[in-house]
C-alpha positions in Angstrom: -18.8 -10.0 -22.3 -19.7 -7.2 -23.3 -21.6 -6.7 -20.2 -19.3 -7.0 -17.5 -19.1 -3.8 -14.8 -16.6 -1.5 -15.3 -14.5 0.0 -12.8 -12.4 3.4 -12.7 -8.9 2.0 -13.0 -10.0 -0.6 -15.8 -9.6 2.5 -18.5 -6.5 3.0 -19.1 -7.3 6.7 -20.1 -8.5 7.0 -16.6 -5.3 6.4 -15.4 -3.5 8.4 -17.3 -4.9 11.4 -15.7 -4.8 10.8 -12.3 -1.0 10.4 -13.0 -1.1 13.8 -14.8 -3.0 15.4 -12.0 -0.6 13.5 -9.3 2.8 15.0 -11.3 0.7 18.4 -11.6 0.2 19.2 -8.2 3.7 17.7 -7.2 5.0 20.4 -9.4 2.3 23.0 -8.3 4.0 22.3 -4.8 7.3 22.5 -5.7 6.9 26.2 -6.8 4.9 27.4 -4.1 7.6 26.3 -1.9 9.2 29.3 -3.5 6.1 31.4 -2.8 5.1 30.7 0.4 6.6 32.2 3.6 6.9 29.3 6.5 7.7 30.2 10.2 10.2 28.1 10.9 11.7 26.8 14.0 15.0 26.0 13.5 16.8 27.1 10.2 18.0 23.9 8.4 14.0 23.9 8.0 14.9 26.9 5.4 16.8 24.8 3.8 15.9 24.1 -0.2 14.7 20.2 -0.1 14.3 19.9 3.6 11.1 18.2 4.4 11.3 16.3 1.2 14.8 14.7 2.5 13.6 14.8 5.9 10.3 12.4 4.4 12.5 9.8 3.0 15.5 9.5 5.7 12.0 8.6 7.7 10.7 6.3 5.4 14.0 4.6 5.1 14.3 4.3 8.6 11.0 3.2 9.3 12.0 0.0 6.7 15.4 -0.6 8.5 12.9 -0.6 11.6 10.7 -3.0 10.2 13.5 -5.1 8.9 14.8 -5.7 12.6 11.6 -6.0 14.1 11.5 -8.9 11.7 14.0 -11.0 13.4 12.2 -11.2 16.4 8.4 -11.1 16.2 8.5 -13.8 13.1 7.1 -16.9 13.4 7.2 -20.5 12.0 5.1 -21.3 9.0 3.5 -24.2 10.9 2.9 -22.0 14.2 -0.5 -22.2 14.6 -0.7 -25.7 13.4 1.7 -27.6 16.0 -0.3 -25.4 18.7 -3.3 -27.8 17.7 -1.8 -31.3 17.4 -0.2 -31.8 14.3 -1.1 -32.2 10.8 -4.8 -33.1 11.4 -7.2 -31.4 8.5 -9.2 -28.3 9.7 -13.0 -28.0 8.8 -12.2 -25.0 6.2 -10.0 -27.0 4.9 -12.0 -29.5 3.5 -14.3 -27.7 1.8 -14.3 -25.2 -0.9 -16.4 -22.4 -1.1 -19.3 -22.8 -3.6 -21.7 -20.1 -2.4 -22.6 -17.2 -4.7 -20.0 -14.7 -3.6 -16.8 -16.7 -4.7 -15.8 -16.2 -7.7 -13.5 -17.7 -10.8 -9.5 -17.0 -10.6 -9.2 -14.3 -12.5 -12.5 -12.5 -11.2 -12.7 -8.8 -11.4 -15.3 -8.6 -7.9 -13.0 -7.0 -5.6 -15.9 -6.7 -3.1 -17.2 -10.3 -3.0 
């Protein structure tokens, strides 16, 4: 087990480092918002926190539109099976993969 390949996010210390880096960049950007002069076109762009609120509202609107689109884009679970004539087994359903790239459940090779 000691000869398994270690990835970047396998070590919890690396995850903490990345989180600290992200938190630090957020604080830096927050502080720079008070220092950097922005050339704005509309007066509401000068409001404190305009861009974070604008981004959050944009994400919420995207999620709501996606939920609405799901009502007419979603298909039944067996949509493609019905077009081929019912409950016939496909060639790929009969044999499991046994080549060298297939892994046991719980494997860590994401490039396989």
